[in-house]
C-alpha positions as CSV (number, residue, x, y, z in Angstrom):
1,M,-67.2,-49.3,-77.5
2,R,-66.0,-48.4,-81.0
3,K,-62.6,-47.6,-79.6
4,I,-62.4,-50.9,-77.8
5,F,-63.5,-52.8,-80.9
6,R,-60.9,-51.1,-83.0
7,L,-58.1,-51.8,-80.5
8,T,-59.2,-55.4,-80.2
9,Q,-59.3,-55.7,-84.0
10,A,-55.8,-54.2,-84.3
11,R,-54.3,-56.5,-81.7
12,C,-55.8,-59.6,-83.4
13,L,-54.5,-58.5,-86.8
14,E,-51.1,-57.9,-85.2
15,F,-51.0,-61.4,-83.8
16,L,-52.2,-63.0,-87.1
17,R,-49.5,-61.2,-89.1
18,D,-46.9,-62.7,-86.8
19,K,-46.7,-66.0,-88.7
20,E,-44.1,-67.6,-86.4
21,A,-46.0,-67.0,-83.2
22,L,-49.3,-68.1,-84.9
23,A,-47.6,-71.4,-86.0
24,W,-46.3,-72.1,-82.5
25,N,-49.7,-71.5,-80.9
26,L,-51.4,-73.8,-83.3
27,L,-48.9,-76.6,-83.6
28,M,-47.4,-76.9,-80.2
29,P,-50.6,-78.3,-78.4
30,I,-51.1,-80.8,-81.2
31,F,-47.5,-81.9,-81.0
32,F,-47.6,-82.5,-77.3
33,V,-50.9,-84.4,-77.3
34,V,-49.6,-86.7,-80.1
35,A,-46.2,-87.1,-78.5
36,I,-47.4,-88.0,-75.0
37,A,-50.1,-90.4,-76.4
38,L,-47.4,-92.3,-78.4
39,A,-44.8,-92.2,-75.6
40,F,-47.0,-93.6,-72.9
41,N,-48.9,-96.1,-75.0
42,T,-46.7,-99.0,-74.2
43,G,-49.3,-101.8,-74.2
44,E,-48.9,-104.1,-71.1
45,K,-48.6,-102.2,-67.8
46,N,-46.4,-103.8,-65.2
47,L,-47.1,-103.0,-61.6
48,F,-44.1,-104.7,-60.0
49,K,-40.4,-105.1,-60.9
50,V,-38.5,-108.2,-59.9
51,M,-34.7,-108.5,-60.5
52,V,-33.6,-112.1,-61.2
53,V,-29.9,-112.6,-60.4
54,S,-28.4,-115.4,-62.5
55,Q,-25.1,-116.2,-64.2
56,Q,-26.9,-116.2,-67.5
57,D,-26.4,-113.4,-70.1
58,T,-28.2,-110.3,-68.9
59,G,-29.6,-110.0,-72.4
60,S,-32.0,-112.8,-71.5
61,T,-35.7,-112.3,-72.2
62,K,-38.6,-112.8,-69.9
63,N,-39.3,-116.2,-71.4
64,D,-35.7,-117.2,-70.9
65,I,-35.9,-116.3,-67.2
66,F,-39.1,-118.3,-66.8
67,E,-37.5,-121.4,-68.4
68,T,-34.7,-121.2,-65.9
69,A,-36.7,-120.0,-62.9
70,S,-39.9,-122.0,-63.2
71,P,-41.3,-123.3,-60.9
72,V,-39.3,-121.2,-58.4
73,I,-40.9,-117.9,-59.4
74,P,-44.7,-117.8,-59.3
75,Q,-46.1,-116.7,-62.6
76,L,-48.0,-113.7,-61.4
77,K,-49.4,-111.1,-63.7
78,Y,-48.2,-107.5,-64.1
79,I,-44.6,-108.3,-63.1
80,Q,-41.6,-107.1,-65.1
81,Y,-38.7,-109.5,-64.7
82,I,-35.3,-107.9,-65.1
83,P,-32.2,-110.1,-65.5
84,I,-29.0,-109.1,-63.8
85,D,-25.7,-110.8,-62.9
86,N,-24.7,-108.7,-59.9
87,L,-26.4,-109.5,-56.6
88,K,-24.9,-106.6,-54.7
89,L,-26.1,-104.1,-57.3
90,A,-29.6,-105.6,-57.4
91,Q,-29.8,-105.3,-53.6
92,E,-28.8,-101.6,-53.9
93,Y,-31.7,-101.1,-56.3
94,L,-34.0,-102.9,-53.8
95,A,-32.8,-100.7,-50.9
96,Q,-33.4,-97.6,-53.0
97,H,-37.0,-98.7,-53.8
98,Q,-36.2,-98.9,-57.6
99,V,-37.2,-102.6,-57.7
100,D,-39.7,-104.6,-55.6
101,L,-37.9,-107.9,-55.2
102,V,-34.6,-109.6,-55.9
103,V,-34.5,-113.3,-56.6
104,Q,-31.2,-115.2,-56.8
105,M,-31.3,-118.4,-58.9
106,N,-27.9,-119.9,-58.0
107,P,-26.0,-121.3,-56.3
108,Q,-29.2,-121.6,-54.2
109,T,-32.6,-120.1,-54.7
110,E,-33.5,-117.3,-52.3
111,Y,-34.9,-113.8,-52.5
112,W,-34.7,-110.4,-50.8
113,F,-37.5,-108.0,-50.1
114,N,-37.9,-104.5,-48.7
115,P,-40.2,-104.5,-45.6
116,L,-40.6,-100.7,-45.9
117,S,-42.1,-101.0,-49.4
118,E,-45.7,-102.0,-49.7
119,K,-45.2,-103.5,-53.1
120,S,-42.2,-105.5,-52.0
121,D,-44.0,-106.8,-48.9
122,F,-47.0,-107.8,-51.1
123,L,-44.7,-109.8,-53.4
124,H,-43.0,-111.4,-50.4
125,Q,-46.3,-112.7,-49.2
126,S,-47.3,-113.8,-52.7
127,F,-44.0,-115.7,-53.3
128,A,-44.2,-117.3,-49.9
129,K,-47.7,-118.6,-50.7
130,L,-47.6,-119.4,-54.4
131,S,-44.1,-120.7,-55.0
132,S,-43.9,-124.5,-55.4
133,L,-40.6,-124.5,-53.4
134,S,-39.7,-123.3,-50.0
135,L,-37.7,-120.2,-50.7
136,K,-35.4,-118.5,-48.1
137,A,-36.5,-114.9,-47.7
138,H,-34.2,-112.1,-46.5
139,P,-35.4,-108.6,-45.5
140,I,-33.1,-105.8,-46.5
141,E,-32.3,-102.7,-44.6
142,S,-33.4,-99.4,-46.3
143,T,-34.6,-95.9,-45.6
144,N,-38.3,-95.2,-45.7
145,I,-38.6,-92.8,-48.6
146,R,-41.9,-90.9,-48.8
147,Y,-43.2,-89.7,-52.1
148,I,-42.5,-86.1,-51.0
149,D,-38.9,-87.1,-50.4
150,W,-38.7,-88.5,-53.9
151,V,-40.5,-85.6,-55.7
152,F,-38.9,-82.8,-53.7
153,P,-35.7,-82.7,-55.9
154,G,-37.9,-82.5,-58.9
155,I,-39.8,-79.5,-57.5
156,L,-36.6,-77.6,-56.8
157,A,-35.3,-78.4,-60.3
158,I,-38.5,-77.2,-62.0
159,H,-38.4,-74.0,-60.0
160,L,-34.9,-73.4,-61.3
161,M,-36.0,-74.2,-64.8
162,Y,-38.8,-71.6,-64.9
163,S,-36.6,-69.0,-63.1
164,A,-33.8,-69.4,-65.6
165,L,-35.9,-69.7,-68.8
166,Y,-38.4,-66.9,-68.2
167,G,-36.2,-64.7,-66.1
168,I,-33.6,-64.5,-68.9
169,A,-35.3,-65.0,-72.2
170,Y,-38.1,-62.4,-71.8
171,V,-35.6,-59.8,-70.7
172,I,-33.4,-60.4,-73.7
173,V,-36.4,-60.3,-76.1
174,R,-37.7,-57.1,-74.5
175,Y,-34.2,-55.5,-74.8
176,R,-34.0,-56.4,-78.5
177,K,-37.6,-55.2,-79.2
178,N,-37.1,-51.9,-77.5
179,G,-33.8,-51.2,-79.3
180,Y,-31.6,-51.4,-76.1
181,L,-29.4,-54.1,-77.6
182,K,-28.9,-52.1,-80.7
183,R,-27.5,-49.3,-78.7
184,L,-25.2,-51.7,-76.8
185,Q,-23.9,-52.9,-80.1
186,A,-22.2,-49.5,-80.7
187,T,-20.1,-50.1,-77.6
188,P,-17.0,-52.3,-77.4
189,L,-19.1,-54.9,-75.6
190,T,-19.1,-58.3,-77.3
191,A,-22.0,-60.8,-77.4
192,F,-20.2,-63.2,-75.2
193,E,-19.5,-60.6,-72.6
194,F,-23.1,-59.4,-72.6
195,L,-24.4,-63.0,-72.3
196,S,-21.9,-63.8,-69.6
197,A,-23.1,-60.9,-67.5
198,Q,-26.7,-62.1,-67.9
199,V,-25.6,-65.5,-66.7
200,C,-23.8,-64.2,-63.6
201,S,-26.7,-62.0,-62.7
202,R,-29.4,-64.6,-63.0
203,L,-27.1,-67.2,-61.4
204,L,-26.8,-65.1,-58.3
205,I,-30.5,-64.3,-58.1
206,S,-31.6,-67.9,-58.7
207,T,-29.2,-69.2,-56.1
208,I,-30.4,-66.9,-53.4
209,I,-34.1,-67.5,-54.2
210,L,-33.5,-71.3,-54.4
211,A,-31.8,-71.3,-50.9
212,L,-34.8,-69.5,-49.4
213,V,-37.3,-71.9,-51.1
214,Y,-35.3,-74.9,-49.9
215,F,-35.0,-73.9,-46.3
216,T,-38.7,-72.8,-46.2
217,C,-39.9,-76.1,-47.6
218,T,-37.5,-77.9,-45.2
219,M,-39.2,-76.3,-42.2
220,I,-42.6,-77.3,-43.5
221,L,-42.1,-80.7,-45.2
222,H,-38.9,-82.0,-43.5
223,P,-37.7,-83.8,-46.7
224,L,-35.0,-86.4,-46.4
225,M,-31.4,-85.1,-46.8
226,K,-28.7,-87.7,-46.4
227,G,-26.0,-85.9,-48.5
228,N,-23.6,-83.0,-48.1
229,F,-24.9,-79.5,-48.6
230,F,-21.7,-78.4,-50.3
231,V,-22.2,-81.2,-52.9
232,L,-25.8,-80.1,-53.4
233,F,-24.7,-76.5,-53.8
234,I,-22.1,-77.4,-56.5
235,L,-24.8,-79.4,-58.3
236,Y,-27.4,-76.6,-58.3
237,I,-24.8,-74.0,-59.4
238,T,-23.9,-76.2,-62.4
239,G,-27.6,-77.0,-63.1
240,T,-28.6,-73.3,-62.9
241,F,-25.7,-72.4,-65.2
242,C,-26.9,-75.0,-67.7
243,L,-30.5,-73.8,-67.7
244,I,-29.6,-70.1,-68.0
245,S,-27.3,-71.0,-70.9
246,L,-30.2,-72.8,-72.5
247,A,-32.4,-69.7,-72.1
248,L,-29.8,-67.5,-73.8
249,F,-29.5,-70.0,-76.6
250,L,-33.3,-70.1,-77.2
251,C,-33.7,-66.3,-77.3
252,A,-30.5,-65.5,-79.2
253,K,-32.3,-64.3,-82.3
254,V,-36.0,-63.9,-81.3
255,S,-37.6,-60.4,-81.2
256,S,-41.3,-61.4,-80.9
257,E,-42.7,-61.9,-77.4
258,E,-45.4,-64.3,-78.7
259,L,-42.8,-66.4,-80.5
260,S,-40.5,-66.4,-77.5
261,R,-43.3,-67.6,-75.3
262,G,-44.0,-70.5,-77.7
263,I,-40.3,-71.5,-77.9
264,L,-39.9,-71.4,-74.1
265,E,-43.0,-73.5,-73.6
266,M,-41.7,-76.0,-76.2
267,A,-38.5,-76.3,-74.2
268,A,-40.1,-76.3,-70.7
269,W,-43.0,-78.8,-71.2
270,P,-40.9,-81.8,-72.2
271,M,-38.6,-81.2,-69.2
272,L,-41.7,-80.7,-66.9
273,L,-43.3,-84.0,-68.0
274,I,-40.5,-86.4,-69.0
275,S,-37.5,-85.5,-66.9
276,G,-38.6,-87.8,-64.1
277,A,-39.7,-85.0,-61.8
278,W,-43.2,-86.5,-60.9
279,F,-42.9,-90.2,-61.8
280,S,-40.4,-92.7,-63.0
281,L,-40.0,-93.3,-66.7
282,D,-39.3,-97.1,-66.3
283,Q,-42.7,-98.0,-67.8
284,A,-42.5,-95.4,-70.6
285,H,-41.5,-96.2,-74.2
286,V,-37.8,-96.8,-74.8
287,S,-37.7,-93.9,-77.2
288,L,-39.1,-91.6,-74.5
289,Q,-36.5,-92.8,-72.0
290,W,-33.8,-92.1,-74.6
291,F,-35.2,-88.6,-75.4
292,S,-35.3,-87.7,-71.7
293,Q,-31.5,-88.2,-71.5
294,I,-30.9,-85.1,-73.8
295,L,-32.8,-82.9,-71.4
296,P,-30.7,-81.1,-68.8
297,L,-33.4,-81.3,-66.1
298,T,-33.2,-85.1,-66.2
299,H,-29.6,-85.2,-65.1
300,L,-30.1,-82.4,-62.6
301,I,-33.0,-84.3,-60.9
302,S,-31.2,-87.6,-61.0
303,A,-28.1,-86.2,-59.4
304,T,-30.1,-84.3,-56.8
305,R,-32.0,-87.5,-55.8
306,K,-28.7,-89.3,-55.4
307,V,-27.4,-86.6,-53.1
308,M,-30.5,-86.1,-51.0
309,L,-31.8,-89.6,-50.8
310,Y,-28.7,-91.8,-50.9
311,G,-25.9,-89.5,-49.7
312,A,-23.9,-89.4,-53.0
313,S,-20.6,-87.6,-53.1
314,L,-19.2,-85.4,-55.9
315,H,-17.5,-88.5,-57.3
316,D,-20.8,-90.4,-57.4
317,I,-22.5,-87.6,-59.5
318,Q,-19.5,-86.7,-61.7
319,G,-21.2,-88.1,-64.8
320,E,-24.3,-85.8,-64.4
321,L,-22.1,-82.8,-63.5
322,L,-20.0,-83.4,-66.7
323,I,-23.1,-83.6,-68.9
324,L,-24.5,-80.4,-67.4
325,L,-21.3,-78.6,-67.8
326,C,-20.8,-79.7,-71.4
327,M,-24.4,-78.7,-72.2
328,S,-23.8,-75.3,-70.6
329,I,-20.7,-74.6,-72.7
330,G,-22.4,-75.7,-75.9
331,F,-25.5,-73.6,-75.3
332,L,-23.5,-70.5,-74.4
333,L,-21.1,-70.8,-77.3
334,I,-23.9,-71.4,-79.9
335,G,-25.9,-68.5,-78.3
336,S,-23.0,-66.2,-78.6
337,L,-22.3,-67.1,-82.3
338,T,-26.0,-66.7,-83.3
339,F,-26.8,-63.7,-81.1
340,K,-28.5,-60.8,-82.8
341,W,-28.3,-57.3,-81.4
342,S,-31.3,-56.0,-83.3
343,K,-34.5,-57.2,-84.9
């Protein structure tokens, strides 16, 4: 028992002496609790989203819409009214289940609903009963998207994130701690070449594993796939490259396993929670929506949904691909410049 006690005491003292790891373990949970509480405390919660198509300025407020639309639109609670001046675009949002109803104010008042959406059908029945005018209703054709279809791209992206971050970072930290990197420093190998080799290795491994995961889940869950597999392959290669580069950037100078774990968790948790993997951020605070745009996983999930659910082409997701590629180059260059071979 004395030996066990002494070893336990030594390990605890070792952890306490590592000030960086101690700070991460104490401050990180507090930071996430406060950040999430502030981010999702948005006051009024809207259950429905109605797009109002009008020739007015799209900067109109909810009150401006009511002044124009009343008494056409029933004043129901918990509805977010979104002004827009493009009817075709609004109908696309409705078909993709991103809004629940589309109301056109001029030249004649009519609305469109999605019969495959429970929320949209509920609003259709409510509008038909409560509106003071007889409105012309139009059902719109769409694909019945299950929740598993919507969340499946997020699950694949999260799998890639953890595979890239933990599969690369821990290896680099262990190499540095054991002195393996210091021995490599004596060779003609440059930091960029070493990191590039790590990227290629993990990229190959992650791609093969992801393919196995995808086809296994497809046989069990039968998720919706309307796009091209080649487009999806290019997207995931780019996304994996970005996440691996991020891992290399995060572990470029770290030699403590405890500290590296804290840094990786600090990077992974925001992407896990606010990248749009599990739920839409439409009801979140504006600052949170803005912050999510700097996370690589947000763009990877968004582009994957466009390909799998709506059949997007490479041209349709070129914006997300460009962002991921720019992030990858930035992470890899900064990681190469700040890379430390030894402790």
